[in-house]
Structures are given as structure tokens and as C-alpha cells.
DSSP file (Angstrom, degrees, kcal/mol; ACC not computed):
  #  RESIDUE AA STRUCTURE BP1 BP2  ACC     N-H-->O    O-->H-N    N-H-->O    O-->H-N    TCO  KAPPA ALPHA  PHI   PSI    X-CA   Y-CA   Z-CA
    1    1 A X              0   0    0      0, 0.0     2,-0.5     0, 0.0     0, 0.0   0.000 360.0 360.0 360.0 129.4  -25.4   24.9  -18.1
    2    2 A X        -     0   0    0      1,-0.0     2,-0.3     0, 0.0     0, 0.0  -0.778 360.0-131.1 -95.5 131.6  -23.9   22.7  -15.3
    3    3 A X        -     0   0    0     -2,-0.5     2,-0.2     1,-0.1    -1,-0.0  -0.573  25.1-113.1 -79.1 140.5  -20.3   21.6  -15.5
    4    4 A X        -     0   0    0     -2,-0.3     2,-0.5     1,-0.1    -1,-0.1  -0.515  29.6-125.2 -70.1 137.6  -19.5   18.0  -15.0
    5    5 A X        -     0   0    0     -2,-0.2     2,-0.4     1,-0.0    -1,-0.1  -0.730  18.3-131.1 -86.2 130.3  -17.6   17.3  -11.8
    6    6 A X        -     0   0    0     -2,-0.5     3,-0.1     1,-0.1    -1,-0.0  -0.662  30.4-109.3 -78.5 129.7  -14.4   15.5  -12.4
    7    7 A X        -     0   0    0     -2,-0.4     2,-0.4     1,-0.1    -1,-0.1  -0.342  35.5-110.9 -60.8 138.3  -14.1   12.6   -9.9
    8    8 A X        -     0   0    0      1,-0.1     2,-0.5    -3,-0.0    -1,-0.1  -0.552  26.7-138.0 -73.0 126.6  -11.5   13.2   -7.3
    9    9 A X        -     0   0    0     -2,-0.4     3,-0.1     1,-0.1    -1,-0.1  -0.732  24.8-115.6 -86.2 128.9   -8.4   10.9   -7.8
   10   10 A X        -     0   0    0     -2,-0.5    35,-0.1     1,-0.1    34,-0.1  -0.316  35.5 -98.0 -65.5 146.8   -7.2    9.6   -4.5
   11   11 A X        -     0   0    0     33,-0.1    35,-2.1     1,-0.1     2,-0.5  -0.368  37.1-127.1 -63.0 139.6   -3.7   10.7   -3.4
   12   12 A X  E     -a   46   0A   0     33,-0.2     2,-0.4    -3,-0.1    35,-0.2  -0.795  24.7-171.0 -95.4 130.2   -1.0    8.1   -4.2
   13   13 A X  E     -a   47   0A   0     33,-3.0    35,-3.0    -2,-0.5     2,-0.5  -0.970   9.1-151.1-120.2 134.1    1.2    7.0   -1.3
   14   14 A X  E     -a   48   0A   0     -2,-0.4     2,-0.6    33,-0.2    35,-0.2  -0.917   6.6-166.3-109.3 128.8    4.3    4.8   -1.9
   15   15 A X  E     -a   49   0A   0     33,-3.4    35,-2.3    -2,-0.5     2,-0.9  -0.958   9.4-154.2-114.3 115.5    5.6    2.5    0.8
   16   16 A X  E >   -a   50   0A   0     -2,-0.6     3,-1.8    33,-0.2     4,-0.3  -0.802   9.4-154.5 -86.9 107.7    9.1    1.1    0.4
   17   17 A X  G >  S+     0   0    0     33,-3.1     3,-1.9    -2,-0.9     4,-0.4   0.838  89.5  61.2 -55.3 -38.0    8.8   -2.1    2.3
   18   18 A X  G >  S+     0   0    0     32,-0.4     3,-0.8     1,-0.3    -1,-0.3   0.763  96.2  61.6 -63.1 -24.3   12.6   -2.2    3.0
   19   19 A X  G <  S+     0   0    0     -3,-1.8    -1,-0.3     1,-0.2    -2,-0.2   0.543  88.8  71.8 -79.8  -5.6   12.3    1.1    4.8
   20   20 A X  G <  S+     0   0    0     -3,-1.9     2,-0.3    -4,-0.3    -1,-0.2   0.679 106.5  27.8 -80.6 -17.8   10.0   -0.5    7.4
   21   21 A X  S <  S-     0   0    0     -3,-0.8     2,-0.5    -4,-0.4     4,-0.1  -0.907  75.2-121.3-139.7 165.3   12.8   -2.5    9.0
   22   22 A X  S    S-     0   0    0     -2,-0.3     2,-1.0     2,-0.2    -3,-0.1  -0.941  78.2 -30.3-110.8 127.7   16.5   -2.4    9.5
   23   23 A X  S    S+     0   0    0     -2,-0.5     2,-0.4    -5,-0.1    -2,-0.1  -0.568 128.1  12.0  76.0-104.1   18.7   -5.2    8.2
   24   24 A X  S    S-     0   0    0     -2,-1.0    -2,-0.2    29,-0.0     2,-0.1  -0.934  79.9-120.0-114.9 131.6   16.6   -8.3    8.3
   25   25 A X        -     0   0    0     -2,-0.4     2,-0.4    -4,-0.1     3,-0.1  -0.440  28.5-148.9 -67.8 141.0   12.8   -8.3    8.9
   26   26 A X    >   -     0   0    0     -2,-0.1     3,-1.7     1,-0.1     4,-0.1  -0.939  14.9-138.3-118.0 134.3   11.7  -10.3   11.9
   27   27 A X  G >  S+     0   0    0     -2,-0.4     3,-1.7     1,-0.3     4,-0.2   0.866 104.0  59.4 -55.5 -38.9    8.4  -12.1   12.4
   28   28 A X  G 3  S+     0   0    0      1,-0.3    -1,-0.3     2,-0.1     3,-0.3   0.629 101.2  56.4 -69.7 -10.7    8.1  -10.9   15.9
   29   29 A X  G <> S+     0   0    0     -3,-1.7     4,-2.1     1,-0.2     3,-0.5   0.254  70.3 111.3-102.9  11.8    8.1   -7.3   14.7
   30   30 A X  H <> S+     0   0    0     -3,-1.7     4,-2.9     1,-0.2     5,-0.3   0.910  74.6  55.0 -52.2 -47.0    5.2   -7.6   12.3
   31   31 A X  H  > S+     0   0    0     -3,-0.3     4,-2.4     1,-0.2    -1,-0.2   0.890 108.6  49.2 -57.1 -37.4    2.9   -5.4   14.5
   32   32 A X  H  > S+     0   0    0     -3,-0.5     4,-2.1     2,-0.2    -1,-0.2   0.924 112.7  46.6 -66.0 -44.7    5.6   -2.6   14.3
   33   33 A X  H  X S+     0   0    0     -4,-2.1     4,-2.4     2,-0.2    -2,-0.2   0.915 113.8  48.4 -63.9 -43.5    5.9   -2.9   10.5
   34   34 A X  H  X S+     0   0    0     -4,-2.9     4,-2.8    -5,-0.2     5,-0.3   0.917 109.5  52.7 -64.0 -43.6    2.1   -2.9   10.0
   35   35 A X  H  X S+     0   0    0     -4,-2.4     4,-2.1    -5,-0.3    -1,-0.2   0.922 110.6  47.5 -58.6 -45.3    1.7    0.1   12.3
   36   36 A X  H  X S+     0   0    0     -4,-2.1     4,-2.3     2,-0.2    -1,-0.2   0.931 113.5  47.5 -61.4 -46.1    4.3    2.1   10.3
   37   37 A X  H  X S+     0   0    0     -4,-2.4     4,-2.7     1,-0.2    -2,-0.2   0.905 111.6  49.5 -64.3 -42.9    2.7    1.1    7.0
   38   38 A X  H  X S+     0   0    0     -4,-2.8     4,-2.0     1,-0.2    -1,-0.2   0.890 111.1  50.8 -64.0 -39.3   -0.9    1.9    8.1
   39   39 A X  H  < S+     0   0    0     -4,-2.1    -2,-0.2    -5,-0.3    -1,-0.2   0.919 113.2  44.9 -64.0 -44.2    0.4    5.3    9.4
   40   40 A X  H  < S+     0   0    0     -4,-2.3    -2,-0.2     1,-0.2    -1,-0.2   0.909 113.3  51.6 -64.9 -42.6    2.0    6.1    6.1
   41   41 A X  H  < S-     0   0    0     -4,-2.7     4,-0.3    -5,-0.2    -2,-0.2   0.843  84.0-175.5 -67.1 -36.6   -1.0    4.9    4.0
   42   42 A X     <  -     0   0    0     -4,-2.0     2,-0.4    -5,-0.2    -1,-0.2  -0.381  40.6 -48.4  68.1-153.5   -3.6    6.9    5.8
   43   43 A X  S    S+     0   0    0      1,-0.1    26,-0.2    -4,-0.1    25,-0.1  -0.955 111.2   2.4-123.3 137.0   -7.2    6.4    4.8
   44   44 A X  S    S+     0   0    0     24,-3.6     2,-0.2    -2,-0.4    25,-0.2   0.646  92.4 126.5  73.9  16.8   -8.8    6.2    1.4
   45   45 A X        -     0   0    0     23,-0.4    25,-1.8    -4,-0.3    26,-1.2  -0.607  68.5-104.8-103.4 164.3   -5.7    6.6   -0.7
   46   46 A X  E     -ab  12  71A   0    -35,-2.1   -33,-3.0    -2,-0.2     2,-0.5  -0.801  42.8-160.2 -83.7 124.8   -4.1    4.7   -3.5
   47   47 A X  E     -ab  13  72A   0     24,-3.1    26,-2.8    -2,-0.6     2,-0.5  -0.924  11.2-164.2-116.2 131.7   -1.2    2.8   -1.9
   48   48 A X  E     -ab  14  73A   0    -35,-3.0   -33,-3.4    -2,-0.5     2,-0.5  -0.962   5.3-161.0-112.7 124.3    1.8    1.4   -3.8
   49   49 A X  E     +ab  15  74A   0     24,-3.0    26,-2.4    -2,-0.5     2,-0.3  -0.899  27.1 147.0-104.2 135.5    4.0   -1.2   -2.0
   50   50 A X  E     +ab  16  75A   0    -35,-2.3   -33,-3.1    -2,-0.5   -32,-0.4  -0.909  16.9  70.3-153.6 174.3    7.4   -1.7   -3.5
   51   51 A X  S    S-     0   0    0     24,-0.5     2,-0.1    -2,-0.3   -34,-0.1  -0.091  83.2 -43.0  95.8 166.1   11.0   -2.5   -2.5
   52   52 A X  S    S+     0   0    0    -36,-0.0     2,-0.3   -35,-0.0    -2,-0.1  -0.432  74.9 126.5 -69.5 138.2   12.9   -5.5   -1.3
   53   53 A X        -     0   0    0     -2,-0.1   -35,-0.1   -36,-0.1     2,-0.1  -0.913  59.7 -78.2 178.2 158.7   11.2   -7.5    1.4
   54   54 A X    >>  -     0   0    0     -2,-0.3     4,-1.7     1,-0.1     3,-0.7  -0.381  37.9-123.0 -70.2 147.8   10.0  -10.9    2.4
   55   55 A X  H 3> S+     0   0    0      1,-0.3     4,-2.4     2,-0.2     5,-0.2   0.882 110.8  59.7 -57.5 -41.0    6.8  -12.2    0.9
   56   56 A X  H 3> S+     0   0    0      1,-0.2     4,-2.1     2,-0.2    -1,-0.3   0.845 104.5  50.6 -60.1 -32.6    5.3  -12.8    4.3
   57   57 A X  H <> S+     0   0    0     -3,-0.7     4,-2.5     2,-0.2    -1,-0.2   0.909 108.3  51.2 -72.5 -41.1    5.7   -9.1    5.1
   58   58 A X  H  X S+     0   0    0     -4,-1.7     4,-2.5     1,-0.2    -2,-0.2   0.917 111.1  49.4 -58.0 -42.9    4.0   -8.1    1.8
   59   59 A X  H  X S+     0   0    0     -4,-2.4     4,-2.2     2,-0.2    -2,-0.2   0.911 110.6  49.4 -64.3 -42.8    1.1  -10.4    2.7
   60   60 A X  H  X S+     0   0    0     -4,-2.1     4,-2.4     1,-0.2    -1,-0.2   0.904 112.3  48.4 -62.5 -41.4    0.7   -8.9    6.2
   61   61 A X  H  X S+     0   0    0     -4,-2.5     4,-2.4     2,-0.2    -2,-0.2   0.911 109.6  51.7 -66.9 -42.1    0.7   -5.4    4.8
   62   62 A X  H  X S+     0   0    0     -4,-2.5     4,-0.9     1,-0.2    -1,-0.2   0.919 111.9  47.4 -60.5 -43.1   -1.9   -6.2    2.1
   63   63 A X  H >< S+     0   0    0     -4,-2.2     3,-0.5     1,-0.2    -2,-0.2   0.922 113.8  47.1 -63.1 -45.0   -4.1   -7.7    4.8
   64   64 A X  H 3< S+     0   0    0     -4,-2.4    -2,-0.2     1,-0.2    -1,-0.2   0.824 112.0  50.0 -68.1 -31.9   -3.6   -4.7    7.1
   65   65 A X  H >X S+     0   0    0     -4,-2.4     4,-2.6    -5,-0.2     3,-1.9   0.595  81.8 107.9 -86.1 -11.0   -4.3   -2.1    4.4
   66   66 A X  B << S+d   69   0B   0     -4,-0.9     4,-0.1    -3,-0.5    -3,-0.0  -0.540  90.7  18.7 -67.2 125.0   -7.5   -3.8    3.2
   67   67 A X  T 34 S+     0   0    0      2,-0.6    -1,-0.3    -2,-0.4    -2,-0.1   0.203 122.6  64.5  95.3 -15.9  -10.2   -1.4    4.3
   68   68 A X  T <4 S+     0   0    0     -3,-1.9   -24,-3.6     1,-0.1   -23,-0.4   0.808  96.8  51.7-100.9 -49.0   -7.7    1.4    4.7
   69   69 A X  B  <  -d   66   0B   0     -4,-2.6    -2,-0.6   -26,-0.2   -23,-0.2  -0.632  67.3-147.3 -90.2 146.9   -6.6    2.0    1.1
   70   70 A X  S    S+     0   0    0    -25,-1.8    17,-3.8     1,-0.3    18,-0.4   0.774  90.8  12.8 -80.9 -25.2   -9.0    2.5   -1.7
   71   71 A X  E     -bC  46  86A   0    -26,-1.2   -24,-3.1    15,-0.2     2,-0.5  -0.983  67.6-158.7-149.7 137.0   -6.5    0.7   -4.0
   72   72 A X  E     -bC  47  85A   0     13,-2.5    12,-2.9    -2,-0.3    13,-1.3  -0.979  13.0-175.4-120.9 130.0   -3.4   -1.3   -3.3
   73   73 A X  E     -bC  48  83A   0    -26,-2.8   -24,-3.0    -2,-0.5     2,-0.5  -0.978  16.7-149.8-126.7 134.9   -0.7   -1.8   -6.0
   74   74 A X  E     -bC  49  82A   0      8,-3.0     8,-2.9    -2,-0.4     2,-0.4  -0.893  21.0-168.4 -98.2 131.6    2.4   -3.9   -5.9
   75   75 A X  E     +bC  50  81A   0    -26,-2.4   -24,-0.5    -2,-0.5     2,-0.3  -0.983  15.3 156.5-127.8 129.8    5.2   -2.5   -8.0
   76   76 A X  E  >  - C   0  80A   0      4,-1.4     4,-2.7    -2,-0.4    -2,-0.0  -0.979  50.0-116.8-143.7 156.8    8.4   -4.1   -9.0
   77   77 A X  T  4 S+     0   0    0     -2,-0.3     4,-0.1     1,-0.2    -1,-0.1   0.790 115.9  48.2 -62.7 -25.9   10.9   -3.6  -11.9
   78   78 A X  T  4 S+     0   0    0      2,-0.1    -1,-0.2     1,-0.1    -3,-0.0   0.927 126.0  21.8 -80.2 -47.9   10.1   -7.2  -13.1
   79   79 A X  T  4 S-     0   0    0      1,-0.3     2,-0.2     3,-0.0    -2,-0.2   0.690  89.7-148.0 -95.0 -20.7    6.3   -7.1  -13.0
   80   80 A X  E  <  -C   76   0A   0     -4,-2.7    -4,-1.4     2,-0.1     2,-0.4  -0.571  62.5 -11.7  76.1-153.4    5.5   -3.4  -13.2
   81   81 A X  E     -C   75   0A   0     -6,-0.2     2,-0.5    -2,-0.2    -6,-0.2  -0.669  64.2-174.4 -85.2 131.8    2.3   -2.4  -11.4
   82   82 A X  E     -C   74   0A   0     -8,-2.9    -8,-3.0    -2,-0.4     2,-0.5  -0.989  22.6-133.1-125.1 121.2    0.0   -5.2  -10.2
   83   83 A X  E     -C   73   0A   0     -2,-0.5   -10,-0.2   -10,-0.2     3,-0.1  -0.623  22.0-178.9 -76.4 121.6   -3.3   -4.3   -8.7
   84   84 A X  E    S-     0   0A   0    -12,-2.9     2,-0.3    -2,-0.5    -1,-0.2   0.885  71.5 -12.1 -86.3 -46.7   -3.8   -6.3   -5.5
   85   85 A X  E     -C   72   0A   0    -13,-1.3   -13,-2.5     0, 0.0    -1,-0.4  -0.985  56.6-162.7-151.2 155.1   -7.3   -4.8   -4.8
   86   86 A X  E     +C   71   0A   0     -2,-0.3   -15,-0.2   -15,-0.2   -16,-0.1  -0.905  19.4 160.8-142.0 108.2   -9.3   -1.9   -6.0
   87   87 A X        +     0   0    0    -17,-3.8     2,-0.5    -2,-0.4   -16,-0.2   0.083  34.3 130.3-112.7  20.3  -12.3   -0.6   -4.0
   88   88 A X        -     0   0    0    -18,-0.4    -2,-0.0     1,-0.1   -18,-0.0  -0.649  53.5-146.6 -76.1 122.5  -12.4    2.8   -5.8
   89   89 A X              0   0    0     -2,-0.5    -1,-0.1     1,-0.3    -3,-0.0   0.574 360.0 360.0 -71.3  -7.0  -16.0    3.3   -6.9
   90   90 A X              0   0    0    -83,-0.0    -1,-0.3     0, 0.0   -83,-0.1   0.513 360.0 360.0 -72.3 360.0  -15.0    5.2  -10.0
């Protein structure tokens, strides 16, 4: 008798957007913020973005993480978890 293999659940990584910058986020530092987020996210993981931050930074991060994360989730106390994209084949 062959045992069913349980699909491997991707590791969940949380990125607190506010921790990517000091004080006020600056448009000219977008590459630095994106680099940090991509490094934290790694490849093929479920990534949750949360924390205070400008909408434009959230959009930049979502764009940069597409193709890197298997699933991207926005989490806030108001909305709860919102799936931005899900490329997990399960």
C-alpha cells in the first residue's frame, strides 16, 4: 500500500513594510526597498506584506514579488488577509 504524499506547504514569510525604511519612505529609494523585500521573501514562499506604508510602496513590492513568491497576501487589522496573487499549484 502506497501512502499519499502530503503536498508541501510553502514557508510563510512576513514583510513589515514600515521596517523597509526609516521615517518617511522616499520615491528615490524604491530600488533599495524592493531589494530588501525580495531578499526577505526568497523564492517560492508565501509572502505576507503588512504594516504602515504608502500605497505606492505596496504596489512596487507586489510587482517585484510577482514571479518570486508563490502567493502574496496583504494583511491589515481592518481587512484581514487579502490574497493579491496565488500561483501555488495545489
